[in-house]
C-alpha positions in Angstrom: 154.7 97.1 129.5 154.1 94.8 126.5 150.5 94.3 127.5 149.9 98.0 127.6 151.4 98.3 124.1 149.2 95.5 122.8 146.1 97.2 124.3 147.1 100.5 122.8 147.7 99.0 119.3 144.4 97.2 119.5 142.5 100.3 120.4 144.3 102.2 117.7 143.3 99.6 115.1 139.6 99.7 116.3 139.6 103.5 116.1 141.1 103.5 112.6 138.6 100.9 111.4 135.7 103.0 112.7 137.1 106.1 111.1 137.6 104.3 107.8 134.0 103.0 107.9 132.7 106.4 108.8 134.5 108.5 106.3 134.6 106.1 103.4 131.2 104.5 104.0 132.8 101.1 103.7 130.9 98.2 105.3 133.4 95.9 107.0 132.5 92.3 107.7 128.8 93.1 107.3 128.7 96.0 109.7 128.4 99.7 109.1 128.3 102.8 111.2 125.6 105.5 111.1 125.1 108.8 113.0 121.6 109.5 114.4 120.6 112.9 112.9 117.1 113.5 114.2 115.2 113.5 117.5 112.7 110.9 116.3 114.3 108.1 118.4 114.5 110.1 121.7 114.9 109.1 124.5 116.5 105.8 123.2 118.9 107.4 120.7 120.0 111.0 120.9 121.1 113.1 117.9 124.7 112.6 117.0 124.8 109.1 118.7 126.9 106.7 116.6 125.3 103.3 116.0 126.8 100.1 114.6 124.5 98.3 112.2 124.5 94.6 111.3 123.8 94.6 107.5 123.4 90.8 107.4 121.0 90.5 110.3 118.0 89.8 108.2 119.5 87.5 105.6 118.4 84.3 107.5 115.8 85.7 109.8 113.1 88.4 109.7 112.9 91.6 111.8 111.3 91.1 115.1 109.1 93.3 117.2 111.1 96.1 119.0 114.2 95.7 116.7 115.8 99.1 115.9 116.5 99.1 112.2 118.1 101.3 109.5 115.9 101.6 106.5 115.9 103.4 103.2 113.3 106.1 103.3 110.2 105.2 101.2 109.6 109.0 100.5 113.1 110.6 100.1 115.7 109.2 97.8 119.2 108.6 99.3 117.9 109.1 102.8 118.2 106.5 105.6 116.0 106.4 108.7 116.4 104.8 112.1 113.1 103.4 113.5 111.8 100.7 115.7 109.7 97.8 114.3 106.3 98.0 116.1 104.2 95.6 114.1 105.0 92.7 111.9 103.4 91.6 108.6 99.9 90.1 109.1 99.2 92.0 112.3 96.5 94.6 112.7 96.8 98.0 114.5 95.0 101.3 115.2 96.5 104.7 115.7 95.5 108.3 115.7 96.7 110.2 112.6 97.1 114.0 113.0 97.0 116.3 110.1 97.1 120.1 109.8 94.8 121.8 107.2 94.0 125.4 106.4 90.5 126.6 107.3 89.2 128.2 104.1 87.2 130.9 105.9 89.6 132.0 108.6 92.8 131.1 106.8 94.2 129.6 110.0 95.7 126.1 110.5 93.4 123.5 112.0 94.6 120.2 113.5 92.5 117.2 112.5 92.8 114.0 114.4 91.3 110.7 113.1 91.6 107.1 114.1 93.1 104.8 111.4 92.8 101.0 111.6 94.9 98.8 109.4 94.0 95.1 109.2 96.5 92.4 108.2 99.3 94.8 107.2 101.6 93.9 104.4 105.1 94.8 105.5 106.7 96.1 108.6 105.2 99.0 110.6 108.1 101.2 111.9 107.9 104.1 114.3 110.2 106.5 116.1 110.2 106.4 119.8 109.5 110.1 119.9 106.2 109.8 118.2 105.4 113.5 118.3 108.5 114.2 116.1 108.8 111.2 113.9 108.0 110.7 110.2 107.3 107.0 110.1 104.8 104.3 109.0 101.9 106.4 110.3 102.8 108.8 107.5 104.3 106.6 104.7 102.7 103.2 105.6 104.3 99.8 106.2 107.7 99.1 104.6 108.9 96.1 102.6 111.7 94.0 103.9 113.8 95.2 100.9 113.9 98.7 102.4 115.3 97.5 105.7 119.1 97.7 105.5 120.1 96.2 108.9 119.7 96.0 112.6 121.2 98.4 115.1 123.3 96.3 117.5 125.4 98.8 119.4 125.1 102.5 120.2 128.0 104.7 121.2 127.4 108.2 122.6 
């Protein structure tokens, strides 16, 4: 009976800590909680999935290939993004960039695809796993380490 009570109290404390972090946005012991809001990380992370982020992960080491990170958006103030690190500083890469433009004569949208090659990138190239529906480094370019807030360590559905 005492063991059940200890387990119950322990779970209650954990739930309260999660709720406090979530509603007050307090980072406890270097960890914070975020909710996935978009489909850009499908199938790995679904919308409304809760993730725990280690805010101190990159104090003594650098992000590695395939790390899932929380970063400050380079294009929208006060917005945070969840992306995967796909290329490290100094690496080179090629990708197809797709843009939609209006045809002047017919006034209809035209999709233009072009190959982009980046040599010796400065910063971290981050992408969503759902590349068709992700605004990422293909759009805003490589990101500085200062924009990366932390590493996703646990996801809870």
